[in-house]
C-alpha positions as CSV (number, residue, x, y, z in Angstrom):
1,M,35.2,25.9,-16.6
2,K,38.9,25.3,-16.0
3,D,40.4,23.7,-12.9
4,G,37.0,23.9,-11.3
5,R,36.8,27.7,-11.7
6,M,34.3,29.6,-13.8
7,P,35.7,31.9,-16.5
8,E,35.7,35.6,-15.4
9,G,32.3,37.2,-15.7
10,E,30.5,33.8,-15.8
11,T,28.3,32.2,-13.2
12,G,27.1,28.7,-12.7
13,A,23.7,29.6,-14.0
14,T,25.0,30.3,-17.4
15,R,25.6,26.6,-17.9
16,F,21.9,25.9,-17.7
17,D,20.5,26.7,-21.2
18,D,16.9,26.7,-22.5
19,S,17.0,23.0,-23.2
20,F,18.0,22.2,-19.6
21,R,15.3,24.5,-18.2
22,G,12.7,22.9,-20.4
23,K,13.7,19.5,-19.1
24,L,13.6,20.8,-15.6
25,N,10.1,22.1,-16.1
26,E,9.1,18.7,-17.5
27,L,10.6,17.0,-14.4
28,F,8.4,19.2,-12.1
29,V,5.3,18.4,-14.2
30,W,5.9,14.6,-14.1
31,R,6.8,14.4,-10.4
32,R,3.8,12.7,-9.0
33,D,2.8,11.2,-5.7
34,V,2.9,7.5,-6.7
35,R,0.5,5.0,-5.1
36,R,0.8,2.0,-7.5
37,F,4.2,0.4,-7.7
38,R,5.8,-2.5,-9.5
39,R,7.4,-5.0,-7.1
40,D,10.8,-4.9,-8.9
41,A,13.6,-4.2,-6.5
42,L,15.6,-1.0,-7.0
43,P,19.2,-1.3,-8.2
44,D,21.8,-1.8,-5.5
45,G,22.8,1.5,-4.0
46,A,19.9,3.4,-5.6
47,F,18.4,4.5,-2.3
48,E,21.7,5.5,-0.8
49,R,22.5,7.5,-3.9
50,L,19.2,9.3,-3.7
51,V,19.8,10.1,0.0
52,G,23.1,11.6,-1.0
53,L,21.4,13.9,-3.5
54,A,18.8,14.8,-0.8
55,C,21.6,15.9,1.4
56,L,22.3,18.7,-1.1
57,A,19.0,20.4,0.0
58,P,19.1,23.7,1.8
59,S,18.7,23.7,5.5
60,V,18.4,26.3,8.2
61,G,21.9,27.2,9.5
62,L,23.3,24.3,7.5
63,S,21.9,22.1,10.2
64,Q,21.0,19.2,7.9
65,P,18.5,17.9,10.4
66,W,17.1,15.2,8.2
67,R,17.4,11.6,9.3
68,F,16.5,8.8,6.9
69,V,15.4,5.4,8.3
70,R,15.0,2.6,5.7
71,V,12.5,0.1,6.9
72,D,13.4,-3.4,5.7
73,S,12.0,-5.5,8.6
74,P,8.7,-7.2,7.6
75,P,7.3,-7.0,11.2
76,R,8.0,-3.3,11.4
77,R,6.5,-2.7,8.0
78,Q,3.4,-4.6,9.2
79,V,3.0,-2.3,12.2
80,V,3.1,0.6,9.8
81,R,0.6,-1.1,7.5
82,D,-1.8,-1.8,10.4
83,S,-1.5,1.8,11.5
84,F,-2.4,3.0,8.1
85,A,-5.4,0.6,8.0
86,R,-6.8,1.9,11.3
87,C,-6.2,5.6,10.5
88,N,-7.6,5.2,7.0
89,A,-10.8,3.6,8.3
90,A,-11.2,6.4,10.8
91,A,-10.7,9.0,8.1
92,L,-13.4,7.4,6.0
93,Q,-15.8,7.8,8.9
94,C,-15.1,11.5,8.9
95,Q,-16.0,12.0,5.3
96,S,-19.3,13.6,4.4
97,D,-21.9,11.3,2.7
98,D,-21.2,12.7,-0.8
99,R,-17.4,12.2,-0.3
100,A,-17.3,8.9,1.5
101,A,-17.8,6.7,-1.6
102,L,-15.1,8.5,-3.5
103,Y,-12.7,8.4,-0.6
104,A,-13.2,4.6,-0.3
105,R,-12.2,4.2,-4.0
106,L,-9.0,6.1,-3.7
107,K,-5.8,4.1,-3.3
108,L,-3.9,6.1,-0.7
109,A,-0.8,4.1,-0.1
110,G,1.6,1.7,-1.9
111,L,2.6,-0.1,1.2
112,D,1.8,-3.6,-0.1
113,D,3.9,-3.3,-3.3
114,A,6.6,-0.7,-3.0
115,P,10.0,-2.5,-2.7
116,C,11.6,0.3,-0.6
117,Q,10.1,2.0,2.4
118,F,11.6,4.6,4.6
119,A,10.8,7.3,7.1
120,V,12.2,10.8,7.4
121,F,12.7,12.4,10.8
122,A,13.9,15.8,11.8
123,D,16.4,15.9,14.6
124,G,15.4,19.0,16.6
125,A,18.2,18.6,19.0
126,T,21.0,18.6,16.5
127,A,24.0,20.8,17.4
128,Q,24.9,21.2,13.8
129,G,24.3,24.8,12.6
130,H,24.6,26.2,16.1
131,R,20.9,27.1,16.1
132,L,21.5,29.8,13.4
133,G,18.2,30.9,11.9
134,R,15.9,28.8,14.1
135,L,15.7,30.7,17.4
136,T,12.8,32.8,16.2
137,M,11.3,30.1,13.9
138,P,12.1,26.6,15.4
139,A,9.9,24.9,12.8
140,T,12.5,25.6,10.1
141,I,14.2,22.4,11.3
142,D,11.2,20.5,10.1
143,Y,11.0,22.6,6.9
144,S,14.6,21.7,6.2
145,A,13.8,18.0,6.3
146,V,10.9,18.6,3.9
147,M,13.3,20.3,1.5
148,A,15.4,17.1,1.6
149,I,12.4,15.0,0.8
150,H,11.5,17.2,-2.2
151,T,15.0,17.0,-3.5
152,L,15.0,13.2,-3.2
153,W,11.6,13.2,-4.9
154,L,12.8,15.1,-8.0
155,A,16.0,13.1,-8.1
156,A,14.1,9.8,-8.0
157,R,11.7,11.0,-10.8
158,A,14.7,11.8,-13.0
159,E,15.7,8.2,-12.7
160,G,12.2,6.9,-13.4
161,I,11.6,6.0,-9.8
162,G,8.4,7.0,-8.0
163,L,7.8,8.2,-4.5
164,G,4.6,8.1,-2.5
165,W,4.1,10.0,0.8
166,V,2.0,8.1,3.3
167,S,0.5,10.6,5.9
168,I,-2.5,8.6,7.1
169,L,-0.6,7.1,10.0
170,D,-0.2,7.5,13.7
171,P,3.1,9.3,14.2
172,A,3.6,7.9,17.7
173,E,3.1,4.3,16.5
174,V,5.6,4.7,13.6
175,T,8.2,6.5,15.7
176,A,7.9,3.8,18.4
177,V,8.3,0.8,16.0
178,L,11.3,2.3,14.3
179,D,13.1,2.7,17.6
180,V,14.6,6.2,17.0
181,P,15.6,8.9,19.5
182,A,12.8,10.5,21.3
183,N,13.8,14.0,20.1
184,W,13.4,13.0,16.5
185,T,10.1,14.3,14.9
186,L,8.5,12.2,12.2
187,I,8.1,14.2,9.0
188,G,6.8,11.4,6.8
189,Y,6.7,7.8,5.8
190,F,7.5,7.0,2.2
191,C,7.2,4.3,-0.5
192,L,9.8,4.2,-3.2
193,G,9.9,2.1,-6.4
194,Y,9.1,1.9,-10.1
195,P,5.5,3.2,-10.8
196,V,3.1,0.9,-12.6
197,A,2.3,3.8,-15.0
198,D,3.4,7.4,-15.4
199,D,1.1,10.4,-15.6
200,D,1.5,14.2,-15.6
201,V,-1.8,14.7,-13.8
202,P,-2.1,14.2,-10.0
203,T,-4.1,11.1,-9.1
204,L,-6.5,13.0,-6.9
205,E,-7.3,15.3,-9.8
206,R,-7.9,12.4,-12.1
207,E,-10.2,10.8,-9.6
208,G,-12.2,13.9,-9.1
209,W,-11.2,14.6,-5.5
210,E,-9.7,18.0,-6.1
211,T,-8.5,20.4,-8.8
212,R,-5.2,22.1,-8.9
213,R,-5.4,25.9,-8.4
214,P,-3.8,28.3,-10.9
215,P,-0.7,30.2,-9.7
216,D,-2.5,33.6,-9.7
217,S,-4.9,32.3,-7.1
218,V,-2.1,31.9,-4.6
219,L,0.0,35.0,-5.4
220,F,-0.5,38.1,-3.3
221,V,1.1,41.5,-3.5
222,R,1.3,43.9,-0.5
């Protein structure tokens, strides 16, 4: 590349050799939903840097509808923690007898230890993108925010930082305590920090909750 331009006949993809692709595959394998965190603080600016990388994610109509809300306030965090406790207790009651004991043993959130916590919302009223691509499929606004989350997840993993997605919450309670615009939709609440241990096997698979399906079981041809 010279002066920011590719040599004639070359594309950006040619810069990614087999070694890079191997590392990328390794990154996918080691990206885990982390539940056990060390309490060490993240380096200054780490969260902001990861958000910057997340903003490179694709979005419908280039709308970039993701909104990141870092939650530093202890009282607000406690409201989220209480919501999780109530919702988790209710979910336990819904489990069948043969699943209840296993469910009770699972650690399903890192809310007590993760040094950084944040929520991601989708701004469904954003004017950016001029509604391109979402008139027929409005949910693509939410999907775009999910793409940003996944981008951040991989970027964090590449730096040895783990991410945990907490979905056992009351969305209305979380939205209210974070005092965001009413037209923002909660996509997820997240814990971010250094994992206690690394593993290339999903926790739920290790604990016997579920087994990952092979790719050919989800691939269909018409």
